[in-house]
Structure formats: C-alpha cells, structure tokens
C-alpha positions in Angstrom: -0.3 0.2 -0.2 1.6 3.2 -0.9 0.8 6.6 -0.1 -0.4 7.6 -3.2 -3.9 9.2 -2.9 -4.0 9.0 1.1 -5.7 12.2 2.4 -2.8 14.5 3.4 -4.0 15.2 7.1 -5.2 11.9 8.6 -7.9 11.7 11.2 -6.2 11.5 14.8 -7.5 9.0 17.4 -6.1 8.7 20.7 -7.0 5.2 21.9 -9.3 5.3 24.9 -9.0 3.0 27.8 -12.7 1.7 27.3 -11.5 0.6 23.6 -8.4 -1.4 25.1 -9.0 -5.2 25.9 -7.4 -6.5 29.0 -3.7 -6.4 27.9 -4.0 -2.6 27.3 -4.6 -3.3 23.6 -7.0 -1.4 21.1 -9.6 -4.2 21.0 -10.4 -5.1 17.5 -14.0 -3.5 17.0 -12.6 -0.2 17.9 -11.3 -0.1 14.1 -14.6 0.2 12.7 -15.6 3.4 15.2 -12.5 4.8 13.9 -12.8 3.9 10.0 -16.1 5.9 10.2 -14.9 9.0 12.1 -12.3 8.8 9.4 -14.7 8.3 6.6 -17.3 11.2 7.9 -14.1 13.6 7.9 -13.0 12.4 4.8 -16.5 13.2 3.0 -16.5 16.7 4.8 -13.1 17.8 3.4 -14.6 16.9 0.2 -17.4 19.5 0.1 -20.4 18.4 1.9 -21.1 16.6 5.4 -22.6 13.6 5.7 -25.4 15.4 7.7 -25.5 17.4 4.3 -26.2 14.4 2.4 -28.8 13.4 4.2 -30.5 16.1 4.8 -30.7 16.1 0.5 -31.9 12.1 1.0 -28.9 10.3 0.1 -27.8 7.8 2.7 -24.6 5.9 2.5 -25.0 2.4 3.8 -21.9 0.1 4.5 -22.7 -2.8 2.3 -19.2 -4.6 2.6 -16.2 -4.1 5.1 -12.7 -5.6 5.8 -9.9 -4.8 8.4 -6.5 -6.5 8.3 -4.5 -6.0 11.8 -1.1 -5.8 11.2 0.4 -4.4 15.0 -1.3 -4.1 18.1 -1.7 0.0 19.1 -2.0 0.3 23.1 -3.7 2.5 25.4 -3.2 6.1 25.1 -0.9 5.8 22.1 -2.3 8.2 18.5 -3.5 6.7 15.7 -3.7 8.0 12.5 -6.1 6.8 10.2 -5.8 8.1 6.3 -8.5 7.3 3.7 -8.3 7.0 0.0 -10.6 6.5 -2.5 -10.3 2.9 -4.5 -13.2 3.0 -6.6 -16.2 5.0 -7.5 -19.3 3.4 -9.5 -22.8 5.2 -10.1 -24.3 4.6 -6.9 -21.3 3.0 -4.6 -17.9 3.2 -3.7 -14.9 2.2 -2.1 -12.7 3.2 0.5 -9.6 2.2 1.5 -8.0 2.9 5.1 -4.7 2.8 6.7 -4.1 3.1 10.6 -0.6 4.2 12.0 1.0 4.7 15.3 2.0 8.3 15.0 5.0 7.8 17.5 6.7 5.5 15.2 4.4 5.5 11.9 4.4 1.7 11.9 1.0 0.2 10.3 -1.1 -1.0 12.9 -4.1 -2.1 10.6 -5.6 -1.5 7.1 -8.9 -1.9 5.8 -11.8 -1.0 3.2 -15.5 -0.3 3.0 -17.9 -0.2 0.3 -20.8 2.0 0.5 -23.9 2.1 -1.3 -26.0 5.1 -1.7 -29.7 4.7 -1.2 -32.5 6.8 -0.7 -34.9 7.4 2.4 -37.1 4.1 0.6 -33.9 1.8 0.6 -34.0 1.7 -3.1 -30.3 2.6 -5.0 -29.6 6.8 -5.7 -27.0 7.8 -8.0 -23.9 9.3 -5.6 -23.8 13.1 -4.7 -21.2 14.8 -6.9 -18.8 15.3 -4.1 -18.1 11.7 -3.4 
C-alpha cells in the first residue's frame, strides 16, 4: 500500500481506555468506529458533510467491510487514520484505510469499506457529485 492518494491530513484518534482489552491493546472492534470517524471527515473535506447528504435524502450504507490487523496499538497511543478512494461507480464506492501509530509510523491496520447510496425508500440512488 503506497501513500499515493491518501488524504494529506489523517484523522487523529487517541486510543481510549474503554477501547482496549485486558492487555491494554486496542480492541479489534474499535477500528470500525475509527474508520467511520475518518470516513466522515474525509467526506467533509470533499465539500459536503454526511449530515448534509442525509438531509438531501442520500444515505450511505456500508455493504462490505474488511480489516487486516498488522500490529497492536496500545492505550493512550495516537492512531493516524488515512483514507483514500479506491473505486467509484454510479451508486457505490470503496474507501481504503490505513492506520498508523503516530509515535513511530508503524502501520497497525489496513481496511476497506464499500458503501452504497440509497434513498429513504431503500432504493439505490446515484452518488452525490462530492463523492
């Protein structure tokens, strides 16, 4: 995974105690929330907040997600979550994530989410131009 295409300002997350297991390591489920936070900020940086998209009737549903855990990250470490567009179609897109420990730059996880755009009726819709 290269740096090409990743956002220039990654989303910073400090690993909270409640996100760790008994060994003080970030629990695997914490990455799901970190990806969501980073995705929300990534979309905001492209010109429209997720809330604005929802107000316009465009709902983004996660239809697929994968995470590869590479190295542990501990309580009180800072995680840098970078995002980039991997693929975009008419009604869906795939984002790629890279999580690095701020202190040494070590990659702790990588992942992807595929999101589909639907209306309030649950039917597929064309993606907003900001995506």
